[in-house]
N, C-alpha and C positions, 0 to 999 in steps of 0.2 A: 565229325564236321559240326560246326557249331551253325545253329540254326538260323536264316537273317534274321527272322522274327525278333527272335529271343536280342540277337547285335541292335538291333533297331532300337529295342525297350530299354537298352542299357546307355544308348547311347544320347537316347533322349532325355535318362536319369540325369546322366554325366551332365548334361547340359543345363540342365533344371538346378540343379547343386550350384555349377558357375553362377549363373545368375541370382540367384540367392544368398550368395555370398557376399556378390558384388554390390545387392542391394541393400544388404546389412550393413556391409562396411559403409558404404554414404549415407546410411540412415545415419549411421553410430556418430559420421563426422559433423551432420546436421544436428545432432541433440547438443554437442558441443557449446554453451554458452562461449559468446566469445571473450569475456573478460579471462573465462577460466583455464582457454584457451593459453593465449600468449597475450599476458597484461596485467596492470594492476586494478583497473576502473576507467569504463569506457570513457566520461568525462576529462578523469583525470589525465588518462593519455594524450585526446585530443589538447590538452592545456602542455602536457609537457611540447608534442610537436609545434603547437603555435609558439612557445620559447624558444625550442631550436632554431624556428625561424629564424627570431630576432635576434637572437644572439649573436650571429655572424654580421651584423649591420651595424650603422650607426646607430648612438644610443640615444636620438630622437625615433619616438616609434608612431606611427604615422596615424589617424583616428579611427581608420576602418581595423588595424589591427589591434591596438589599444582596446576598441570596443568588445573582438572578439573573445581577447584574454579575459577582460575583465567579466564577460559572462560565463567563458568557463570555469573560474575560479569562480564562481555564484553558483554553477550549476554542481560540482562535483561533490558525489554523494559521499559524506568525509564517514560517514558510520560502516558503509561497506569497502571505503577502501582499509579501513583499520581492521575490521574484518578479517578481509585479503593479505595481508600482511600478520596481522595474528597467525590464522588457518597457517600461513608459510613459514612462518614460524621466523619472523624478521618485526613483533611487535615494536621492539627498540628502536626502527628507524621510522616509524610512526613521527615522532615529536619534527625532524626533518624534513618531511613531506607536510605537515604541517603550515612551517614555517616559507617552505616553499608554496603552498598554495596562497598563504598571507600576503607575502611579496607580488606575486602574477596580481593577486587585485589592485594592489598599491602602484603597479605599473600601468597594469589599464586607468585608475583615475589619472595618474601625472603625466602618463603619456610618453615616458623617456626610463632609461636603464640607469641605476641610480651606481650598480656596479658590476659590467659587462663580466670581467672575470670571475666573479663572487658566483653568478649565476651559471656561467658556462662551466663551474668546478660544480655544483648543485646537481644542473643535467646530468650531466658527467656520470654523479654518482646515483644517480635517478636509474639511469639506463644500464648500470653494471648490476644495482639490486634488481631491476626487473630482468637481466639475462639469467641471472641464479634462478628467480622465482620460476622463466618458464622454463629452464634448465632444470627444475628438479630438487638443485642445492638447495638443501635445508641449513645450511649454518650451523647444525647441532641442534636443529629443532623437532619438530615431531613430523613424520609422513605427511605428504602429500593425499596419502590415503587412508587418510583418515575420517570418522564421519562426518567433522565440516566439509572438509574436501569433495567427499560423496555429495554432500546436501545440495554444494552448490553447484557438482557436474551435472543433477539432476536437476536443476532449476530452485531448486527449495530457499526459501527464507526463515533461517532457525531463527528461535525466537531467546536473544542474547542480552548480559545484563543493562546494556549501559542503552537498550532499544525499546526501553517500556514495557508494554503490553502487547509486542508484535504478534503476529500468529502466522501461522502454518501457508504459505502460500505457493502453487502450483500454477504455471503456465500451462493455456490449452492447451495451444501450439505445441508444446515439450507433450504432452500428454496424450494426444492425437499419435507424435511420431515416435513414442515408445511403446505405443499400443500397436503399431506397424511392425516397427520391431520386434517386439514380442508374437504378432502373428508370425511372420518370416522366419522367427527361430522355430515355433511350432512344425510351419512348413517343413522346415527345414529339416527335422528330426523325422518327420514323416515321412518323409522323400529317402531319408538315409536308411528308417526301416525297409521299404519297399525295395530300396535298390540292393539289401543286404539277400532279402527275399531271394531279388529274380539272379542274383549270382551265385547264391547257394543252389539255385536250381539249375544252372548252368553247369557247376563244377561235378555235383551230383547227376546228373543228366535225369533231371527229374522231370516222368512226362505221365500224360493220361492217358488210358490205353482201355481197355475190357478184354479180357483177358481171362481166361476158364480155370482154375486155380482148386487146389485141396488144401486146408490146413488140418495136418497131422498133429494131433495133440490129446493129451492124457490117456494116448490107447486107442483114442475114438479119430474118424476122420471129418471132418464138416464143408462139404463142399461151399464155392464160390465165386467169387472171380476179383482180379485185381483191377482197380482205377485208376490208383497212378502208383508209378513204379519208377525206384532210383534206385542208384548201387547201393543202399545203406539199410532202403526198407518200402514198405508198400501199402498200401490201404487196402483191405481186402474186404469187399460186401458180402452181406451174408446174403442166402437164398430168399430164406423167410425168416417170421417170427419165430419160429418154434426153434430154428437153427442158434440164431441167436441166443434164443432161450438154454439153449444146450451149451451151447460155448461159455456162456456167463458160469455155468456150472463147474467147467472145465480147466477154466484160466486159475486155479488157486495154484496150481504149477502153469507158469509161462510158459516154457519152453516147450518147444515143438520145431516141427520140418512145414515148409511150403513148399507145394508139389507145382510146378508152374513150366510150363513147354519143353518138357521133357528133365526139365530139374529140378532134385531137390537139396534147398536149401533149408540149413538151423539158420534157428531166429526166436525171437522173443516177443511176446505179447506186448504192448507196449499200453495199450488201453481200450478200451470200448465206448461205442458213442453209436447211441440209438441202432443203426442199423449196417455198422462196418467195423472195421478192426484195425486199429494202428499199429503196424509189424514193424521192429529190426531185426536185420539179419546178422546172425553173429560176428558176420565179417564182412564189408561190401563187396559186390561183383566184380570180377572183372567185366570191363566194356564188352569183351566176346559173349561172355553170358549174357551178360541184359541185353544188347542186342538180337540175341538169340530169342530168348523170350518176348521181347516187345515184340517181332516180327511174328508172334501170334496172333496181337491184338484184330478185333475184327473191325474195331474204329482206327483211325488216323493219329499216330501218340502224338501229341503236341506239350510244347514245354508248360509247365505251371508254378507259382510259386509257392515257394516254401511254407508251409500253414497248420503244422504238426500241432494242433492241440496238446493241452495239457496233461499228463500221465492222469488216470484213475483207476491204477490198480498197485496194488502193496510193490512196493520197489523188490528187488531180488536180484544177488548178486547176476552179474552178467560174465557169462565166459569167456576165458583169453584174456 
């Protein structure tokens, strides 16, 4: 039967991983700039929406609409818009958008539409172009997953030939979001590692204990105690420093047998660490044998996570 404590730990780990994944996805969404998510350039997109609003009305534009269109046309970041088109592979469309911006400025000044049909046609083309870019249709151009596209996603303004001596800049808010995302990813990796150790412990019934045992190796017997026992191996604690020093001389051939709970199990010493040895069994014990040995423990066995240190003995072929 599964220990209720380990089941609760696994449940908590699963919930923690789920929450971290949700937070990471949410932060990823927040980190995407609005322009790169869907659109060409913020002020230009607002200008197009305003023009669409008047393209279905009469030729005369009221003063409020005219002022708004004129203001939007004047505030469009044309270099950013040009860069957006170039990065998306539609630089040849820049001239058409430039004409639309100029016509918008004229509409704002005179307060009327000189050619409503032409304006509707231009707006339809802009809508199609925006849809293509948002859908990732490059029209034969380079991939959106380019250095320029990545820099735009990260909120970086790269130096371009037509921008003079601009410099690389990063939004402080975006840096904070990316830093939190990085922390979430690190925490997710740590939680995954922790979960793996507990799952390993559950599968191989790895438990703490205190069982009198002996290690038969190199024609000699070394007394000690098992402090951790799993179906695949154990941690063998030496009684004295002299026993540890003696075992160090015997592990030239790490093969031996572990005697505990009335059973003798063929095994191999994996490593020596201060006052204990890590031992792997040649074959995993059955649950029946495992439980019989654990029943000899003078302490109540509890699940412990996998913490096997790195081997420090010369590797030798394992039997079987």
